[in-house]
C-alpha positions as a printed NumPy array, in Angstrom:
array([[ -2.753,   9.877,   3.707],
       [ -5.669,   8.334,   3.325],
       [ -8.502,   9.506,   5.761],
       [-11.733,   7.082,   5.857],
       [-13.937,  10.102,   3.475],
       [-11.497,   8.946,   0.684],
       [-11.244,   5.202,   1.422],
       [-14.896,   4.853,   1.627],
       [-14.935,   6.63 ,  -2.198],
       [-12.214,   4.008,  -2.901],
       [-14.246,   1.348,  -1.884],
       [-17.152,   2.399,  -3.469],
       [-15.718,   2.627,  -6.657],
       [-14.185,  -1.104,  -6.427],
       [-17.663,  -2.301,  -5.598],
       [-19.405,  -0.136,  -8.206],
       [-16.892,  -1.879, -11.068],
       [-17.475,  -5.383,  -9.621],
       [-21.109,  -5.076, -10.377],
       [-20.998,  -2.806, -13.899],
       [-18.842,  -6.066, -14.958],
       [-20.786,  -8.785, -13.468],
       [-18.399, -11.772, -12.932],
       [-15.357,  -9.321, -11.154],
       [-14.169, -12.127,  -7.981],
       [-13.389, -10.251,  -4.518],
       [ -9.968, -11.038,  -5.28 ],
       [ -9.922,  -8.61 ,  -8.276],
       [-11.779,  -6.202,  -6.651],
       [ -9.524,  -6.233,  -3.967],
       [ -6.544,  -5.773,  -6.013],
       [ -8.181,  -2.568,  -7.84 ],
       [ -8.815,  -1.138,  -4.349],
       [ -5.24 ,  -1.814,  -3.509],
       [ -4.35 ,   0.005,  -6.989],
       [ -6.549,   2.725,  -6.264],
       [ -4.84 ,   3.619,  -2.289],
       [ -1.056,   3.426,  -4.005],
       [ -2.58 ,   5.363,  -6.525],
       [ -3.215,   8.823,  -4.841],
       [  0.199,   8.363,  -3.352],
       [  1.902,   8.501,  -6.704],
       [ -0.083,  11.387,  -7.652],
       [  1.103,  13.151,  -5.019],
       [  4.933,  12.144,  -5.513],
       [  4.747,  13.544,  -9.243],
       [  2.29 ,  16.659,  -8.823],
       [  5.387,  17.417,  -5.786],
       [  7.726,  16.728,  -8.37 ],
       [  6.865,  19.431, -10.665],
       [  8.658,  22.453,  -8.475],
       [ 11.517,  21.795, -10.38 ],
       [ 10.783,  21.622, -13.757],
       [  8.496,  24.382, -13.246],
       [ 11.348,  26.602, -12.007],
       [ 13.402,  25.691, -14.939],
       [ 11.263,  27.275, -17.059],
       [ 11.515,  30.63 , -15.596],
       [ 15.178,  29.687, -15.502],
       [ 15.557,  28.452, -19.329],
       [ 13.887,  32.098, -20.392],
       [ 15.99 ,  34.475, -18.354],
       [ 18.752,  32.683, -19.848],
       [ 17.399,  33.16 , -22.99 ],
       [ 16.551,  36.574, -22.58 ],
       [ 20.353,  37.167, -21.754],
       [ 21.568,  35.471, -24.841],
       [ 19.663,  37.739, -26.98 ],
       [ 21.718,  39.88 , -29.27 ],
       [ 21.032,  43.261, -27.574],
       [ 19.647,  41.99 , -24.077],
       [ 17.923,  45.014, -21.74 ],
       [ 19.073,  46.395, -19.105],
       [ 16.29 ,  43.789, -17.187],
       [ 17.704,  41.133, -19.396],
       [ 21.106,  41.184, -18.417],
       [ 20.709,  41.827, -14.525],
       [ 17.251,  39.892, -14.281],
       [ 15.412,  38.941, -10.808],
       [ 16.294,  35.207, -10.439],
       [ 14.013,  34.82 ,  -7.135],
       [ 11.371,  32.53 ,  -8.523],
       [ 14.548,  30.413, -10.772],
       [ 16.767,  30.464,  -7.548],
       [ 13.503,  29.654,  -5.578],
       [ 14.761,  27.658,  -2.295],
       [ 12.22 ,  24.378,  -2.501],
       [ 13.584,  23.074,  -5.864],
       [ 16.684,  22.577,  -4.193],
       [ 15.377,  20.846,  -1.465],
       [ 13.614,  18.557,  -3.534],
       [ 16.22 ,  18.176,  -6.074],
       [ 19.145,  17.45 ,  -3.936],
       [ 16.471,  15.363,  -1.24 ],
       [ 17.541,  11.544,  -2.276],
       [ 14.962,   9.815,  -0.712],
       [ 12.44 ,  12.107,  -2.947],
       [ 14.591,  11.854,  -6.476],
       [ 15.105,   8.049,  -5.688],
       [ 10.809,   7.481,  -5.339],
       [ 10.041,   9.736,  -8.037],
       [ 12.831,   7.987, -10.239],
       [ 11.595,   4.424,  -9.121],
       [  8.411,   5.695, -10.329],
       [  9.87 ,   6.469, -13.749],
       [  7.747,   9.927, -13.857],
       [  9.097,  12.548, -15.704],
       [  7.353,  16.47 , -16.876],
       [  9.676,  16.332, -19.357],
       [  7.378,  15.488, -22.468],
       [  4.689,  18.293, -20.711],
       [  6.925,  20.951, -21.465],
       [  4.168,  23.042, -23.445],
       [  1.528,  22.533, -20.173],
       [  4.105,  24.085, -17.791],
       [  4.7  ,  26.727, -19.997],
       [  1.098,  27.832, -19.579],
       [  0.936,  27.281, -16.303],
       [  3.708,  29.58 , -15.597],
       [  2.832,  32.196, -18.179],
       [ -0.517,  32.361, -15.56 ],
       [  1.505,  32.073, -12.379],
       [  3.844,  35.137, -13.92 ],
       [  0.531,  37.252, -14.749],
       [ -0.975,  37.296, -10.89 ],
       [ -1.034,  39.968,  -8.077],
       [  0.397,  36.609,  -5.87 ],
       [  3.685,  36.61 ,  -8.228],
       [  4.232,  39.912,  -8.83 ],
       [  4.147,  40.332,  -4.715],
       [  6.325,  37.2  ,  -3.873],
       [  8.866,  38.877,  -7.252],
       [  9.13 ,  42.384,  -5.638],
       [  9.541,  41.19 ,  -2.041],
       [ 12.559,  42.786,  -0.413],
       [ 13.732,  39.527,   1.24 ],
       [ 13.58 ,  36.376,   0.539],
       [ 13.822,  33.252,   2.175],
       [ 12.689,  29.021,   2.296],
       [  8.834,  30.074,   3.819],
       [  8.128,  33.041,   1.492],
       [  9.468,  30.622,  -1.387],
       [  6.788,  27.827,  -0.234],
       [  4.354,  30.307,   0.441],
       [  4.514,  30.974,  -3.191],
       [  3.996,  27.295,  -4.395],
       [  1.143,  26.919,  -2.295],
       [ -0.381,  29.885,  -4.345],
       [  0.681,  28.   ,  -7.416],
       [ -0.707,  24.466,  -6.833],
       [ -3.878,  25.687,  -4.815],
       [ -4.497,  28.254,  -8.346],
       [ -2.974,  26.85 , -10.824],
       [ -3.551,  22.988, -11.077],
       [ -7.298,  22.722, -10.299],
       [ -9.739,  23.124, -13.061],
       [ -7.364,  23.078, -15.609],
       [ -8.556,  20.601, -18.262],
       [ -5.143,  19.969, -19.575],
       [ -3.804,  18.512, -16.669],
       [ -6.747,  16.767, -16.164],
       [ -6.441,  15.195, -19.726],
       [ -3.057,  14.328, -19.127],
       [ -3.372,  12.96 , -15.871],
       [ -6.293,  10.232, -17.175],
       [ -4.323,   9.472, -20.028],
       [ -1.192,   8.103, -16.937],
       [ -3.605,   6.447, -14.825],
       [ -7.516,   5.533, -14.279],
       [ -6.563,   5.855, -10.714],
       [ -6.061,   9.514, -11.036],
       [ -8.872,  11.477, -12.841],
       [-10.968,  12.047,  -9.349],
       [ -8.188,  11.992,  -6.833],
       [ -6.24 ,  15.535,  -8.196],
       [ -7.589,  17.71 ,  -5.648],
       [ -7.119,  15.415,  -2.676],
       [ -3.377,  14.639,  -4.139],
       [ -2.669,  18.643,  -4.131],
       [ -4.266,  19.277,  -0.587],
       [ -1.19 ,  17.123,   0.496],
       [  1.234,  18.527,  -1.581],
       [  0.153,  21.866,  -0.117],
       [  0.719,  20.354,   3.36 ],
       [  4.008,  19.066,   1.888],
       [  5.289,  22.462,   1.113],
       [  4.277,  24.04 ,   4.296],
       [  5.625,  21.957,   6.182],
       [  9.26 ,  22.3  ,   3.923],
       [  8.83 ,  26.019,   4.786],
       [  8.805,  25.732,   8.386],
       [ 11.993,  23.142,   8.156],
       [ 10.717,  19.858,   8.067],
       [ 12.183,  17.495,   6.122],
       [ 10.672,  15.504,   2.932],
       [  9.62 ,  11.696,   3.865],
       [  6.821,   9.568,   1.418],
       [  3.763,   9.707,   3.967],
       [  2.143,   6.675,   4.909],
       [ -0.545,   5.448,   2.749],
       [ -3.165,   5.291,   5.564],
       [ -3.681,   8.297,   8.537],
       [ -3.791,   5.499,  11.229],
       [ -0.236,   4.934,  10.504],
       [  0.884,   8.267,  11.395],
       [ -1.893,   8.167,  14.215],
       [ -0.407,   4.712,  15.806],
       [ -1.701,   4.096,  19.382],
       [ -3.936,   1.286,  21.311],
       [ -6.766,   2.461,  20.225],
       [ -6.501,   3.521,  16.309],
       [ -7.965,   1.118,  14.409],
       [ -5.858,   0.792,  11.065],
       [ -7.602,   1.539,   7.781],
       [ -6.061,  -0.142,   5.817],
       [ -7.891,  -3.227,   7.275],
       [-10.995,  -1.014,   7.399],
       [-11.533,  -0.823,   4.048],
       [-10.572,  -3.781,   3.142],
       [-13.144,  -5.55 ,   5.696],
       [-15.974,  -3.158,   4.098],
       [-15.41 ,  -4.214,   0.914],
       [-15.354,  -8.098,   1.608],
       [-18.567,  -7.379,   4.088],
       [-20.423,  -5.569,   0.879],
       [-19.277,  -7.579,  -2.013],
       [-20.235, -11.278,   0.046],
       [-23.288,  -9.785,   1.254],
       [-24.315,  -6.986,  -2.004],
       [-27.353,  -9.668,  -3.058],
       [-28.568, -10.178,   0.331],
       [-28.77 ,  -6.233,   0.874],
       [-30.056,  -5.862,  -2.502],
       [-33.074,  -7.25 ,  -1.955],
       [-33.457,  -5.79 ,   1.797],
       [-33.456,  -2.483,  -0.383],
       [-36.077,  -3.518,  -3.046],
       [-38.59 ,  -5.112,  -0.662],
       [-37.651,  -1.57 ,   1.67 ],
       [-38.837,   0.559,  -1.818],
       [-42.764,   0.345,  -2.474],
       [-43.858,   1.063,  -5.782],
       [-40.698,   0.89 ,  -7.295],
       [-39.188,  -1.465,  -9.528],
       [-35.759,  -2.311,  -8.515],
       [-34.088,  -1.96 , -11.609],
       [-35.08 ,   1.863, -11.601],
       [-32.863,   1.959,  -8.638],
       [-29.326,   3.555, -10.363],
       [-26.172,   1.159,  -9.631],
       [-24.13 ,   4.134,  -7.633],
       [-27.323,   4.222,  -5.218],
       [-27.529,   1.019,  -4.335],
       [-24.058,  -0.074,  -3.952],
       [-23.894,   3.527,  -1.071],
       [-26.696,   1.88 ,   0.595],
       [-25.304,  -1.787,   0.764],
       [-21.993,  -0.024,   1.904],
       [-24.438,   2.071,   4.78 ],
       [-25.357,  -1.414,   5.955],
       [-22.701,  -3.333,   5.484],
       [-20.52 ,  -0.518,   7.388],
       [-23.618,  -0.222,  10.174],
       [-23.273,  -4.139,  10.754],
       [-19.415,  -5.063,  10.566],
       [-18.241,  -1.939,  12.442],
       [-19.787,  -1.934,  15.937],
       [-17.794,   0.859,  17.001],
       [-18.482,   3.542,  14.661],
       [-21.735,   5.468,  15.188],
       [-24.513,   5.127,  13.074],
       [-24.645,   8.876,  12.354],
       [-21.344,   8.989,  10.636],
       [-22.063,   5.729,   8.77 ],
       [-25.27 ,   7.75 ,   6.84 ],
       [-23.631,  11.169,   6.73 ],
       [-21.23 ,   9.452,   5.29 ],
       [-22.457,   7.979,   2.691],
       [-24.987,  10.566,   1.807],
       [-22.233,  13.124,   1.233],
       [-20.409,  10.474,  -1.219],
       [-23.986,  10.084,  -3.387],
       [-23.718,  13.778,  -3.888],
       [-20.566,  13.736,  -6.023],
       [-21.315,  10.509,  -7.61 ],
       [-24.849,  10.245,  -7.766],
       [-27.956,  11.348,  -9.556],
       [-29.434,  14.722,  -8.04 ],
       [-32.152,  12.641,  -6.122],
       [-29.776,  10.139,  -4.535],
       [-28.898,  12.199,  -1.413],
       [-32.51 ,  11.658,   0.123],
       [-32.845,   8.479,  -1.195],
       [-30.022,   7.315,   0.016],
       [-30.69 ,   9.091,   3.267],
       [-33.993,   7.761,   4.053],
       [-33.283,   4.097,   2.591],
       [-30.307,   3.759,   4.861],
       [-32.059,   5.065,   8.116],
       [-34.611,   2.707,   7.005],
       [-33.14 ,  -0.53 ,   6.743],
       [-30.499,   0.148,  10.037],
       [-33.232,   0.758,  11.914],
       [-34.813,  -2.548,  10.917],
       [-32.039,  -4.432,  11.471],
       [-31.044,  -2.742,  14.84 ],
       [-34.059,  -3.842,  16.157],
       [-33.339,  -7.554,  15.387],
       [-30.477,  -7.499,  17.002],
       [-28.569,  -7.423,  13.54 ],
       [-26.83 ,  -4.037,  14.103],
       [-24.895,  -4.226,  18.044],
       [-22.873,  -0.709,  18.587],
       [-20.473,  -1.23 ,  21.251],
       [-20.671,   2.164,  23.256],
       [-23.512,   4.274,  24.13 ],
       [-24.782,   7.028,  21.752],
       [-23.724,   4.801,  18.257],
       [-26.61 ,   3.403,  17.249]])
């Protein structure tokens, strides 16, 4: 489930948190990394679990309209397509999904105001109107509708962001990635696949003799950066002329340290890949000038270490 970009971000956050605290042990940083990785998959399960509660909102409204003193013809004979969608039935009857959802003690019951707001938004959209007016219904079309819902209704929703932040400190920035994986799951179900809990790391999906374990990658990266932080910190300070190292923001320093650590510790990862990854991450977690600074210092330090024989790559074109 977790790709290398996400893992690098999680390692960065663990290292950054450790540096901010000033007295965190390696074991504490590793525990934070472990919890952060598991939290992303938990968020995926929680968000996939919204299908049935959102469906219930529609069913409850239909039932309330039917029970009015003098319902209209449309209220007596409502369009049940969304309320009877097949995706909700599949997830509701899937023992594995239900077991995990309950084991995690997840529930959407207390968030009915948010769900009602989301359904109001959904029911006002053109994609929903087309879905409800289609002549034929199918699991594929039900799943396609929910992909629209996840992509368009649960992103940039302040109430959801606030809710998730209160549920887990690790969920605040993981929502886009979790929703992407939810959409992949829904699309697969629409094509007839069953549900199963995705492996935590992508390397667990692509297992093979030449597949490097992503869990080992992330733990080794964190350990290399943590244990050598002061050494790499001093190298950065020495390489920046006319610049007070105290003025280098901690985010940039952590990203550069991680880039150097990765270049040193992983002989099969091309230097260009390493530099590009941390420059990209700096765009989201650094200052407006971070990408230029991180790119320049990382390139300079890696070239220096390579010339000293401290960075050795095992294949052609990796330096």
